[in-house]
C-alpha angles and dihedrals in degrees: 000000000000118000120249111267116264093192125043110205115203111201128036096215123115094288094047095044093046091048091052090050097047091046092047090054088055092054096254114139113231141185121205124201132178134183095222116090094219139019121278113275099188120060125228094178127051110163120083104192130211092255093057091046089052093050094049094043096103094047093063091239094107092062090050093048093050090049091059105026130092118231114226103225101167137036120190115204122202139180116209089339095309119116114255106171145322126236121206104175121213098214096190093051088053090057097257123141090203136024127251105268136190121233127148112255090237089064094045088053090047091052091049090049092051092051089051091054087068086068094047090252121135127171112252104223128200087038107127121187114224105173140009133191136167146201130196088274109037149001122241117205122191117206129206092248091059098260118140117207122197113196138162093234139014127205116200114207094146099131140250094318091048115183090202095053091050091046088055090049091230121168117242101200124190138080142279130215125226105217116093121243124200133218118197134173111204140158110252135185109201103066133063117239091251095051133091127197129201128185118191099197130178094257097046136294144297124205121188117190131176114263110169130327109316091351119101133186115236120199125177154109140214099060137020106293097232091051089064097054119105110268094240092060118099120215119207130171117004103214101181140356131185132174117214143169125235125238131174113204139149123196115247091244136355100214125056111170110301093347124090130185129212144169118010092349085066105031138008133185144154120298091248109111094028092243106128103088092029093053091051092052088051089053089052094052094053091041092056092054094046094044094047091052092046091053088047092059108277103122097188097057098091089058087048088062091059092043091050101042109030098068092042094051092043091053092050091049090051092049091049090046092053092046092049090046092057092050091044094052109098100178117130090252091050091048090052092049090052089060094046109036103056096055089045089055092060087064093048104061093178092057094042092048092049088056094046091051088058090060093043093052091241096115091101140022119256105234126188095185 
């Protein structure tokens, strides 16, 4: 007979699934619920960075990701359609055990779910949380179907519109930008599956990243995405498109009593830098260590989670905001700088490597104490 869950995990996205896996490996019984009736079919995140692959190594998920994923070996950078420079990262030289790879978020979630099945854990879907309260000894969660769950700990990985964060009346300070950005997945002939392409044009930006096979992910603003592609490229089927607005926010604190927040419930930012999903998995790794210790008799460890993760996550959100702000700026001076700075960086390895480490998740250590 399976033991009663000691951690209720709200949200079966990357952060919630990773937390369940890391906790299960530590012998902590968990229960995972999600309001959605089925797993996500579309994929917001694509990049699985070297830090995430390192953290998941012992779970077996890293090997499965690498077996499916596409390494991005080359990134072409342009300014107003004219070539600026080409990046071919040397991952080992940058201190990474693994390369940056491309795998749709839906597949990453599926691989995490499969690994959880080995611990007899499966996400319970169609289970929406409607209210949460806590005492000094326990958390009580109320579900939409009327079920009441009493649990020692609750982990909130329930996304940018987090029910848990709102129930705790936590501030989510930051800012949002008005201009619409677009995501599109389209078949393209013109790039190889291991290549990415960026054009910093005077009206905005276009980023093209590998997705799967001949399909590429396009991200941009300022003009219709397809109007910014090179004329010799051929566009085939458009599989998916979504318009969105960018916000950069970090919750005021990530631990409130016996409840902790992670992933998009705790921090959101633009897709530039490929950190969203990866940062949530980092949160989950640190949380699992802190929660297991708390349940084992170390009462200060839940507050350690906030102390360890909040400043790290806030700093990443700030870095991504500044990077996105530079790309977003379409003033004449900013446009001139876009054409000057990237080639200059290729002659300043220390600066280039610092920027690459941000995207790889190696810009800070992951500490559990």
